[in-house]
SETIKOL-637043 format. One line per field, with one value per residue: residue number from 0; z, x, y of N, C-alpha, C in turn; residue in one letter. Coordinates in steps of 0.02 Angstrom, whole numbers, plus 50000, padded with zeros to 5 digits. Each point is the difference from the previous one (the first is absolute). Layout:
REM SETIKOL-637043
i <- (NUM/...)
n_zz <- (Z/...)
n_xx <- (X/...)
n_yy <- (Y/...)
ca_zz <- (Z/...)
ca_xx <- (X/...)
ca_yy <- (Y/...)
c_zz <- (Z/...)
c_xx <- (X/...)
c_yy <- (Y/...)
aa <- (A/...)
This chain:
REM SETIKOL-637043
i <- (0/1/2/3/4/5/6/7/8/9/10/11/12/13/14/15/16/17/18/19/20/21/22/23/24/25/26/27/28/29/30/31/32/33/34/35/36/37/38/39/40/41/42/43/44/45/46/47/48/49/50/51/52/53/54/55/56/57/58/59/60/61/62/63/64/65/66/67/68/69/70/71/72/73/74/75/76/77/78/79/80/81/82/83/84/85/86/87/88/89/90/91/92/93/94/95/96/97/98/99/100/101/102/103/104/105/106/107/108/109/110/111/112/113/114/115/116/117/118/119/120/121/122/123/124/125/126/127/128/129/130/131/132/133/134/135/136/137/138/139/140/141/142/143/144/145/146/147/148/149/150/151)
n_zz <- (53273/50039/49968/50007/49980/49969/49994/49971/49944/50013/49940/50012/50059/49971/49953/50050/50036/49944/49991/50065/49995/49944/50036/50032/50013/50055/49990/50066/49982/50024/49987/49977/50010/50046/49991/50017/49973/49944/50004/50016/49953/49955/50026/49991/49965/49975/50001/49937/50022/49974/49946/50024/49955/49959/49946/49983/49974/49972/49992/49952/49952/50062/50031/50033/49988/49949/49952/49967/50024/49989/49941/49992/50026/49962/49949/50023/50006/50056/50017/49951/50004/50028/50001/49975/49958/49969/49949/50001/49943/49986/50047/49944/50050/49963/50023/49989/49940/49987/50024/49968/49947/50005/50013/49958/49952/50014/49977/49938/50009/49935/50024/49960/50024/50059/49986/49944/50013/50024/49984/49942/49999/50021/49954/49959/50022/49995/49943/49984/50030/49964/49954/49999/50038/50037/50021/50063/50003/50052/50005/50044/49965/50035/49976/50036/49966/49993/50021/49938/50030/49975/50005/49982)
n_xx <- (58252/50024/49970/50061/49952/50054/49947/50026/49997/49944/50009/50064/49985/49952/50044/50041/49954/49985/50065/50003/49945/50024/50056/49943/50033/49989/50065/50006/49977/50058/49968/50058/49995/50044/50065/49984/49939/50023/50053/49960/49959/50048/50017/49935/50007/49954/49936/50016/49995/50062/49975/50006/49953/50044/49977/50052/49949/50053/49968/50031/49967/50018/49955/50033/49985/50043/49984/50048/49980/49937/50016/50037/49949/49959/50042/50000/49937/50033/49945/50012/50064/49963/49969/49951/50039/49944/50034/49948/50029/49994/50046/50029/50012/50054/50005/49934/50005/50057/49974/49944/50033/50034/49936/50015/49975/49941/49982/50013/49938/50005/49960/50037/50048/49969/49983/49977/50062/49976/49940/50028/50028/49943/49972/50048/49992/49935/50012/50038/49961/49962/50047/50024/50052/49955/50053/49990/49965/50040/49963/49963/49962/49955/49954/49966/50053/49944/50022/50022/50058/49989/50065/49967)
n_yy <- (57831/50046/50048/50026/50040/50022/50039/50055/49966/50034/50025/50004/50024/50036/50016/50008/50032/50033/50008/50014/50038/50026/50003/50019/50056/49966/50004/50009/50060/50021/50057/50025/50066/49982/50006/50063/49998/49972/50039/50050/49978/49990/50058/49993/50056/49959/50015/49986/49938/50003/49970/49938/49988/50030/50030/50038/50033/50029/50058/50034/50029/50020/50038/50045/49937/49999/49958/50033/50058/49981/49976/50055/50035/49965/50004/50063/49983/49983/50033/50043/49992/49952/50057/49963/50033/50018/50023/50041/50021/50064/50003/50025/50042/49991/50062/50007/49972/50031/50056/49985/49978/50057/50014/49950/50038/49973/50059/50021/50023/50012/50046/50038/49961/50009/50064/49972/49982/50057/49976/49983/50060/50025/49961/50021/50062/49989/49969/50051/50045/49959/50002/50063/49987/50031/50033/49981/50055/50012/50055/49969/50043/50034/50040/49955/49976/49964/49943/49984/50004/49938/50015/50054)
ca_zz <- (49983/49996/49951/50021/49939/50011/49936/50012/49949/50012/49940/49996/50055/49979/49945/50031/50033/49947/49974/50050/49995/49937/50008/50056/50056/50054/50055/50028/49975/50043/49956/50025/49945/49990/50039/50070/50032/49998/50046/50068/50011/50003/50062/50056/50030/49991/50044/49972/50003/49935/50000/49999/49931/49950/49946/49986/49930/50008/49946/50015/49998/50050/50041/50066/49998/49941/50007/50008/50069/50044/49993/50034/50072/50019/49997/50053/50064/50017/50010/49939/49940/49962/49968/49928/49975/49927/49973/49948/49987/49931/49986/49961/50010/50015/50068/50047/49994/50030/50072/50028/50004/50047/50066/50005/49985/49973/49931/49978/49949/49973/49989/49928/49971/50019/49956/50001/50034/50071/50041/49995/50041/50070/50013/50004/50065/50049/49999/50026/50072/50030/49994/50036/50073/50018/50072/50042/50020/50063/50013/50071/50035/49970/50018/50071/50034/50021/49958/49962/50009/50041/50062/50049)
ca_xx <- (50052/49977/50034/50009/50004/50024/49980/49970/49950/49937/49979/50043/49980/49937/50015/50032/49946/49961/50041/49996/49934/49998/50043/49972/50046/49961/50045/49989/50045/50005/50031/50030/50009/50071/50047/50000/49945/50014/50054/49973/49959/50043/50039/49955/49992/49931/49954/49987/50058/50013/49992/50065/50017/49975/50043/49992/49998/50009/50017/50062/49990/49950/50022/50031/50051/49984/50008/50070/50019/49968/50037/50065/49990/49980/50059/50047/49968/50011/49937/49960/50042/49982/49935/49994/49984/49995/49986/49949/50008/50003/50068/50045/50066/50050/50025/49951/50004/50063/49997/49953/50033/50056/49971/49970/49929/49981/49981/49988/49949/49975/49928/49986/50013/49947/49945/49940/50014/50009/49969/50043/50058/49980/49992/50068/50027/49964/50030/50068/50004/49971/50050/50062/49996/50009/50014/49957/50030/49973/50031/50015/49967/49943/49996/49990/50061/50000/50041/49970/50043/49965/50037/49984)
ca_yy <- (50047/50069/50042/50070/50039/50069/50030/50065/50015/49965/49963/49941/49956/49969/49953/49942/49963/49967/49945/49947/49970/49963/49941/49963/50005/50030/50017/50067/50052/50059/50050/50061/50047/50015/49961/50021/49963/49928/49984/50006/49940/49940/50002/49994/50066/50022/49963/49934/49956/49969/49927/49967/49979/50047/50021/50071/50023/50072/50045/50036/50073/50020/50057/49991/49947/49960/49928/49981/50020/49951/49938/50008/50000/49932/49957/50021/49987/49930/49964/50000/49989/49940/50010/49989/50067/50004/50067/50002/50071/50024/50022/49957/50029/49948/50011/49971/49927/49979/50012/49951/49934/50005/49993/49934/49998/49935/50009/50068/49992/50063/49997/50003/49935/49954/50017/49958/49938/50017/49948/49942/50015/49993/49928/49973/50020/49961/49933/50007/50006/49939/49947/50015/50007/50071/50003/50041/50064/50025/50064/50005/50054/50033/50071/50011/49982/49930/49957/49947/49942/49950/49987/50053)
c_zz <- (49992/49949/50027/49935/50017/49933/50014/49951/50011/49941/49993/50055/49983/49945/50028/50036/49948/49972/50049/49995/49937/50004/50058/50060/50056/50060/50027/49974/50049/49960/50040/49941/49988/50047/50074/50038/50004/50050/50073/50017/50010/50064/50063/50035/49991/50046/49976/50001/49930/50004/49997/49930/49951/49946/49988/49924/50003/49934/50018/50007/50046/50039/50066/50002/49942/50013/50009/50070/50051/49999/50036/50076/50026/50002/50055/50070/50018/50011/49935/49938/49958/49963/49925/49970/49924/49980/49944/49983/49926/49980/49960/50004/50022/50071/50052/49999/50034/50076/50034/50008/50045/50072/50006/49992/49969/49927/49986/49941/49978/49984/49926/49965/50016/49957/50008/50038/50076/50045/49998/50044/50074/50018/50006/50067/50056/50004/50031/50076/50037/50003/50043/50075/50016/50075/50038/50019/50064/50018/50074/50036/49961/50029/50075/50042/50024/49949/49962/50010/50046/50066/50055/50023)
c_xx <- (49968/50043/50002/50011/50021/49993/49964/49943/49937/49978/50042/49982/49935/50011/50032/49947/49957/50038/50001/49934/49994/50040/49976/50048/49962/50044/49984/50052/49997/50039/50025/50017/50073/50043/50002/49947/50016/50054/49977/49958/50044/50041/49956/49987/49929/49956/49986/50065/50011/49991/50069/50022/49970/50053/49986/50001/50004/50014/50066/49986/49943/50026/50030/50055/49982/50015/50071/50025/49969/50038/50067/49992/49980/50062/50050/49973/50008/49936/49961/50038/49981/49933/50004/49971/50001/49983/49950/49993/49995/50071/50039/50072/50049/50029/49953/50004/50063/49998/49954/50034/50061/49977/49956/49924/49985/49979/49985/49953/49976/49926/49983/50013/49945/49938/49938/50010/50008/49969/50041/50062/49983/49990/50068/50031/49966/50029/50070/50000/49964/50053/50062/49987/50016/50011/49948/50038/49965/50037/50017/49966/49939/49995/49993/50061/50001/50038/49958/50038/49965/50035/49983/49930)
c_yy <- (50069/50038/50070/50038/50071/50035/50065/50016/49958/49957/49936/49950/49964/49949/49936/49957/49963/49940/49942/49964/49956/49935/49956/49996/50037/50018/50069/50049/50059/50052/50060/50045/50019/49958/50018/49961/49926/49980/50005/49939/49939/49998/49996/50065/50029/49958/49929/49959/49970/49925/49966/49978/50049/50010/50074/50009/50075/50034/50033/50075/50019/50060/49976/49948/49955/49926/49977/50019/49952/49934/50003/49996/49931/49954/50016/49984/49926/49959/49991/49976/49939/50006/49985/50064/49998/50072/49993/50074/50018/50017/49948/50026/49945/50009/49971/49924/49974/50007/49949/49931/50001/49993/49938/49999/49931/50004/50073/49995/50069/49992/50000/49934/49950/50011/49957/49935/50011/49946/49936/50009/49991/49926/49966/50017/49960/49930/50002/50001/49944/49944/50014/50004/50073/50004/50041/50063/50023/50064/50009/50057/50023/50070/50012/49979/49928/49958/49950/49935/49950/49985/50051/49996)
aa <- (M/N/I/I/L/V/E/D/D/D/A/D/A/K/A/L/H/R/A/F/E/K/A/K/I/A/N/P/V/I/R/F/A/D/G/V/E/A/L/A/F/L/R/G/E/M/N/Q/V/P/P/P/H/F/V/V/L/S/D/I/K/M/P/R/K/N/G/I/E/L/L/R/E/I/R/A/D/P/L/L/H/N/I/L/F/L/V/L/T/T/S/D/D/E/R/D/I/S/E/A/Y/A/N/N/V/A/G/Y/I/R/K/S/K/A/G/D/M/F/A/D/L/M/A/T/L/D/S/Y/W/R/I/V/E/I/P/E/I/H/T/G/K/V/A/D/G/S/S/Q/D/P/A/H)
């Protein structure tokens, strides 16, 4: 299971990597600094092909395209709408929480609530995505215009 991390704060990204290490989670992590980069990657518009199985962990408060905007675009995209998307953020704004769940987020986790139990939280998430069935996502294109579709 690949983890697509959408996080603009370097310190938070490093803390997340440390929590994964502490929880003995060795899943590959692909990081993007905002929703614009993440969406381009997920749509196959970059030189790297998105993996078929992944989960998105996204912050909300980011430049250019925030996590809620990213989530809305993913849910509106017929190729991406089934992505398992979890919010991991400092925002305790009820509007953000409501909007995230209105767009079928799998979970809304406040970083401050995780606190010292952050590694435990990551281990719980690891157990979760090992147990649940996650759909394969195929974007159908990459930056050079070639198809990822096995039928082509």
